[in-house]
BALOBA-1460 file (C-alpha; in Angstrom, 3 decimals):
// residues 189
<rec num="1" residu="x" x="135.993" y="-59.053" z="63.867"/>
<rec num="2" residu="x" x="138.700" y="-61.473" z="65.041"/>
<rec num="3" residu="x" x="141.453" y="-59.010" z="64.054"/>
<rec num="4" residu="x" x="139.730" y="-56.313" z="66.133"/>
<rec num="5" residu="x" x="139.568" y="-58.637" z="69.172"/>
<rec num="6" residu="x" x="143.288" y="-59.455" z="68.708"/>
<rec num="7" residu="x" x="144.094" y="-55.733" z="68.671"/>
<rec num="8" residu="x" x="142.312" y="-54.910" z="71.948"/>
<rec num="9" residu="x" x="144.999" y="-56.201" z="74.393"/>
<rec num="10" residu="x" x="147.701" y="-54.183" z="72.610"/>
<rec num="11" residu="x" x="145.500" y="-51.077" z="72.502"/>
<rec num="12" residu="x" x="144.763" y="-51.440" z="76.238"/>
<rec num="13" residu="x" x="148.483" y="-51.854" z="76.937"/>
<rec num="14" residu="x" x="149.249" y="-48.613" z="75.087"/>
<rec num="15" residu="x" x="146.378" y="-46.634" z="76.642"/>
<rec num="16" residu="x" x="147.311" y="-47.711" z="80.171"/>
<rec num="17" residu="x" x="151.006" y="-47.045" z="79.548"/>
<rec num="18" residu="x" x="150.472" y="-43.509" z="78.255"/>
<rec num="19" residu="x" x="147.927" y="-42.791" z="80.998"/>
<rec num="20" residu="x" x="150.183" y="-43.946" z="83.840"/>
<rec num="21" residu="x" x="153.717" y="-44.301" z="82.392"/>
<rec num="22" residu="x" x="153.806" y="-47.571" z="84.351"/>
<rec num="23" residu="x" x="155.136" y="-50.400" z="82.162"/>
<rec num="24" residu="x" x="154.370" y="-52.982" z="84.851"/>
<rec num="25" residu="x" x="150.704" y="-52.009" z="85.218"/>
<rec num="26" residu="x" x="150.454" y="-51.906" z="81.415"/>
<rec num="27" residu="x" x="151.971" y="-55.381" z="81.188"/>
<rec num="28" residu="x" x="149.448" y="-56.709" z="83.697"/>
<rec num="29" residu="x" x="146.615" y="-55.155" z="81.671"/>
<rec num="30" residu="x" x="148.034" y="-56.741" z="78.497"/>
<rec num="31" residu="x" x="148.083" y="-60.142" z="80.185"/>
<rec num="32" residu="x" x="144.477" y="-59.761" z="81.380"/>
<rec num="33" residu="x" x="143.477" y="-58.568" z="77.885"/>
<rec num="34" residu="x" x="145.045" y="-61.632" z="76.271"/>
<rec num="35" residu="x" x="143.197" y="-63.879" z="78.768"/>
<rec num="36" residu="x" x="139.917" y="-62.166" z="77.849"/>
<rec num="37" residu="x" x="140.784" y="-62.610" z="74.155"/>
<rec num="38" residu="x" x="141.305" y="-66.354" z="74.666"/>
<rec num="39" residu="x" x="138.079" y="-66.686" z="76.673"/>
<rec num="40" residu="x" x="136.100" y="-64.752" z="74.058"/>
<rec num="41" residu="x" x="137.461" y="-66.893" z="71.220"/>
<rec num="42" residu="x" x="136.683" y="-70.089" z="73.120"/>
<rec num="43" residu="x" x="133.140" y="-68.978" z="73.961"/>
<rec num="44" residu="x" x="132.502" y="-67.722" z="70.430"/>
<rec num="45" residu="x" x="133.758" y="-70.722" z="68.402"/>
<rec num="46" residu="x" x="134.291" y="-73.450" z="70.991"/>
<rec num="47" residu="x" x="138.052" y="-73.626" z="70.529"/>
<rec num="48" residu="x" x="141.163" y="-71.456" z="70.546"/>
<rec num="49" residu="x" x="143.282" y="-71.414" z="67.393"/>
<rec num="50" residu="x" x="147.013" y="-72.100" z="67.489"/>
<rec num="51" residu="x" x="148.007" y="-68.504" z="66.713"/>
<rec num="52" residu="x" x="146.026" y="-67.243" z="69.707"/>
<rec num="53" residu="x" x="147.537" y="-69.957" z="71.920"/>
<rec num="54" residu="x" x="151.059" y="-68.905" z="70.919"/>
<rec num="55" residu="x" x="150.303" y="-65.253" z="71.641"/>
<rec num="56" residu="x" x="148.713" y="-66.213" z="74.974"/>
<rec num="57" residu="x" x="151.629" y="-68.332" z="76.201"/>
<rec num="58" residu="x" x="154.303" y="-65.885" z="75.080"/>
<rec num="59" residu="x" x="152.388" y="-63.016" z="76.722"/>
<rec num="60" residu="x" x="152.046" y="-64.991" z="79.955"/>
<rec num="61" residu="x" x="155.697" y="-66.071" z="79.975"/>
<rec num="62" residu="x" x="157.270" y="-62.738" z="79.039"/>
<rec num="63" residu="x" x="154.660" y="-60.617" z="80.808"/>
<rec num="64" residu="x" x="155.083" y="-62.730" z="83.924"/>
<rec num="65" residu="x" x="158.872" y="-62.423" z="83.741"/>
<rec num="66" residu="x" x="158.511" y="-58.649" z="83.335"/>
<rec num="67" residu="x" x="156.401" y="-58.440" z="86.496"/>
<rec num="68" residu="x" x="158.395" y="-60.938" z="88.582"/>
<rec num="69" residu="x" x="161.840" y="-59.539" z="87.735"/>
<rec num="70" residu="x" x="160.649" y="-55.910" z="87.338"/>
<rec num="71" residu="x" x="162.495" y="-55.732" z="84.016"/>
<rec num="72" residu="x" x="160.788" y="-54.198" z="80.971"/>
<rec num="73" residu="x" x="163.115" y="-55.983" z="78.529"/>
<rec num="74" residu="x" x="161.076" y="-59.181" z="78.824"/>
<rec num="75" residu="x" x="157.897" y="-57.538" z="77.539"/>
<rec num="76" residu="x" x="159.895" y="-55.782" z="74.825"/>
<rec num="77" residu="x" x="161.067" y="-59.180" z="73.564"/>
<rec num="78" residu="x" x="157.502" y="-60.581" z="73.365"/>
<rec num="79" residu="x" x="156.677" y="-59.267" z="69.843"/>
<rec num="80" residu="x" x="160.016" y="-60.548" z="68.561"/>
<rec num="81" residu="x" x="159.493" y="-64.023" z="70.004"/>
<rec num="82" residu="x" x="155.934" y="-64.228" z="68.600"/>
<rec num="83" residu="x" x="157.055" y="-63.086" z="65.135"/>
<rec num="84" residu="x" x="160.054" y="-65.418" z="65.086"/>
<rec num="85" residu="x" x="157.919" y="-68.361" z="66.225"/>
<rec num="86" residu="x" x="155.527" y="-67.673" z="63.339"/>
<rec num="87" residu="x" x="158.472" y="-67.434" z="60.912"/>
<rec num="88" residu="x" x="159.987" y="-70.713" z="62.111"/>
<rec num="89" residu="x" x="156.596" y="-72.456" z="62.105"/>
<rec num="90" residu="x" x="155.803" y="-71.412" z="58.520"/>
<rec num="91" residu="x" x="159.264" y="-72.248" z="57.259"/>
<rec num="92" residu="x" x="159.562" y="-75.456" z="59.277"/>
<rec num="93" residu="x" x="156.213" y="-76.777" z="58.094"/>
<rec num="94" residu="x" x="157.245" y="-76.158" z="54.496"/>
<rec num="95" residu="x" x="160.733" y="-77.647" z="54.772"/>
<rec num="96" residu="x" x="160.453" y="-80.362" z="57.412"/>
<rec num="97" residu="x" x="156.785" y="-81.226" z="57.380"/>
<rec num="98" residu="x" x="156.324" y="-80.943" z="53.635"/>
<rec num="99" residu="x" x="153.013" y="-79.273" z="54.406"/>
<rec num="100" residu="x" x="152.365" y="-75.659" z="53.523"/>
<rec num="101" residu="x" x="150.528" y="-73.988" z="56.396"/>
<rec num="102" residu="x" x="149.449" y="-71.001" z="54.299"/>
<rec num="103" residu="x" x="147.893" y="-73.351" z="51.769"/>
<rec num="104" residu="x" x="146.234" y="-75.297" z="54.565"/>
<rec num="105" residu="x" x="144.763" y="-72.097" z="56.042"/>
<rec num="106" residu="x" x="143.864" y="-70.270" z="52.829"/>
<rec num="107" residu="x" x="143.617" y="-73.023" z="50.223"/>
<rec num="108" residu="x" x="139.829" y="-72.957" z="50.207"/>
<rec num="109" residu="x" x="139.783" y="-69.236" z="49.408"/>
<rec num="110" residu="x" x="142.666" y="-69.221" z="46.916"/>
<rec num="111" residu="x" x="143.519" y="-71.824" z="44.293"/>
<rec num="112" residu="x" x="147.229" y="-71.333" z="43.673"/>
<rec num="113" residu="x" x="150.029" y="-73.500" z="42.289"/>
<rec num="114" residu="x" x="152.319" y="-75.088" z="44.888"/>
<rec num="115" residu="x" x="155.207" y="-72.885" z="43.725"/>
<rec num="116" residu="x" x="153.191" y="-69.763" z="44.590"/>
<rec num="117" residu="x" x="152.265" y="-71.154" z="48.012"/>
<rec num="118" residu="x" x="155.969" y="-71.867" z="48.594"/>
<rec num="119" residu="x" x="156.942" y="-68.338" z="47.574"/>
<rec num="120" residu="x" x="154.254" y="-66.829" z="49.803"/>
<rec num="121" residu="x" x="155.449" y="-68.951" z="52.709"/>
<rec num="122" residu="x" x="159.042" y="-67.841" z="52.179"/>
<rec num="123" residu="x" x="157.937" y="-64.217" z="51.872"/>
<rec num="124" residu="x" x="155.775" y="-64.253" z="54.988"/>
<rec num="125" residu="x" x="158.483" y="-66.104" z="56.939"/>
<rec num="126" residu="x" x="160.921" y="-63.380" z="55.961"/>
<rec num="127" residu="x" x="158.346" y="-60.754" z="56.905"/>
<rec num="128" residu="x" x="157.856" y="-62.231" z="60.368"/>
<rec num="129" residu="x" x="161.628" y="-62.434" z="60.844"/>
<rec num="130" residu="x" x="162.082" y="-58.796" z="59.797"/>
<rec num="131" residu="x" x="159.228" y="-57.661" z="62.053"/>
<rec num="132" residu="x" x="160.855" y="-59.418" z="65.002"/>
<rec num="133" residu="x" x="164.265" y="-57.955" z="64.270"/>
<rec num="134" residu="x" x="162.830" y="-54.471" z="63.764"/>
<rec num="135" residu="x" x="161.108" y="-54.703" z="67.155"/>
<rec num="136" residu="x" x="164.496" y="-55.303" z="68.788"/>
<rec num="137" residu="x" x="166.069" y="-52.401" z="66.918"/>
<rec num="138" residu="x" x="163.311" y="-50.103" z="68.146"/>
<rec num="139" residu="x" x="163.399" y="-51.519" z="71.700"/>
<rec num="140" residu="x" x="167.149" y="-51.037" z="72.088"/>
<rec num="141" residu="x" x="167.636" y="-47.854" z="70.057"/>
<rec num="142" residu="x" x="164.743" y="-45.677" z="71.194"/>
<rec num="143" residu="x" x="162.914" y="-44.671" z="74.349"/>
<rec num="144" residu="x" x="160.300" y="-46.840" z="76.031"/>
<rec num="145" residu="x" x="157.633" y="-44.316" z="74.953"/>
<rec num="146" residu="x" x="158.687" y="-44.694" z="71.318"/>
<rec num="147" residu="x" x="158.718" y="-48.500" z="71.586"/>
<rec num="148" residu="x" x="155.193" y="-48.548" z="73.073"/>
<rec num="149" residu="x" x="153.969" y="-46.367" z="70.205"/>
<rec num="150" residu="x" x="155.765" y="-48.620" z="67.726"/>
<rec num="151" residu="x" x="154.133" y="-51.671" z="69.329"/>
<rec num="152" residu="x" x="150.721" y="-50.152" z="68.583"/>
<rec num="153" residu="x" x="151.422" y="-48.870" z="65.068"/>
<rec num="154" residu="x" x="154.445" y="-50.804" z="63.774"/>
<rec num="155" residu="x" x="153.002" y="-54.302" z="63.677"/>
<rec num="156" residu="x" x="149.836" y="-53.067" z="62.012"/>
<rec num="157" residu="x" x="151.761" y="-51.115" z="59.352"/>
<rec num="158" residu="x" x="154.142" y="-54.008" z="58.662"/>
<rec num="159" residu="x" x="151.181" y="-56.360" z="58.213"/>
<rec num="160" residu="x" x="149.503" y="-53.948" z="55.794"/>
<rec num="161" residu="x" x="152.723" y="-53.616" z="53.790"/>
<rec num="162" residu="x" x="153.125" y="-57.402" z="53.559"/>
<rec num="163" residu="x" x="149.484" y="-57.824" z="52.560"/>
<rec num="164" residu="x" x="149.955" y="-55.222" z="49.799"/>
<rec num="165" residu="x" x="153.133" y="-56.967" z="48.594"/>
<rec num="166" residu="x" x="151.278" y="-60.303" z="48.610"/>
<rec num="167" residu="x" x="148.362" y="-58.945" z="46.586"/>
<rec num="168" residu="x" x="150.693" y="-57.260" z="44.101"/>
<rec num="169" residu="x" x="152.624" y="-60.515" z="43.677"/>
<rec num="170" residu="x" x="149.420" y="-62.465" z="43.100"/>
<rec num="171" residu="x" x="147.947" y="-59.913" z="40.694"/>
<rec num="172" residu="x" x="151.166" y="-59.401" z="38.696"/>
<rec num="173" residu="x" x="151.632" y="-63.164" z="38.446"/>
<rec num="174" residu="x" x="148.092" y="-63.530" z="37.112"/>
<rec num="175" residu="x" x="147.080" y="-65.718" z="40.043"/>
<rec num="176" residu="x" x="144.208" y="-63.465" z="41.143"/>
<rec num="177" residu="x" x="141.826" y="-61.791" z="38.764"/>
<rec num="178" residu="x" x="141.028" y="-58.183" z="39.399"/>
<rec num="179" residu="x" x="137.394" y="-57.554" z="40.262"/>
<rec num="180" residu="x" x="135.247" y="-57.357" z="37.135"/>
<rec num="181" residu="x" x="133.787" y="-53.992" z="36.252"/>
<rec num="182" residu="x" x="130.126" y="-53.540" z="37.088"/>
<rec num="183" residu="x" x="127.709" y="-54.108" z="34.269"/>
<rec num="184" residu="x" x="125.672" y="-51.048" z="33.394"/>
<rec num="185" residu="x" x="122.122" y="-51.259" z="34.644"/>
<rec num="186" residu="x" x="119.604" y="-52.375" z="32.044"/>
<rec num="187" residu="x" x="117.389" y="-49.580" z="30.805"/>
<rec num="188" residu="x" x="113.726" y="-49.971" z="31.452"/>
<rec num="189" residu="x" x="111.523" y="-47.943" z="29.195"/>
């Protein structure tokens, strides 16, 4: 459910953009959507997680700059900044803080050796860096319409690809057992 709530501001941004072709109105709607997302999360669980806070502040800063300076490049940089902040945070916590954030977040669901957590952190850091760089390539090489479509679909597809790579890595390494086959139902005569 949380992933759906996180998707709503982006979906609203895209719908408003393609309905009006007004990047500034769309940016304002995105900013309102992110505020609603933060309020919903706070009301639902009593706090706002760090990821949502980062998205909120980057949206407010870059969305605000887009509206104040009437320059769409600010909002086009927002996904890159968010992705690069996540990459630096994951990598920095592993290298400087000696604490693995992925393990901290997912350690209760997955029991993995520290080496695997390190590899996953490096992989996801690289993934966030690539996603940020790819956003800039799309923003500066294609039309605004194409970038808006990419903003809706690209991040979702990249996340799915990285999740698939992660699961394949864990399964091939023998770190996650495949689901056991269902037992045949007992016959009752």
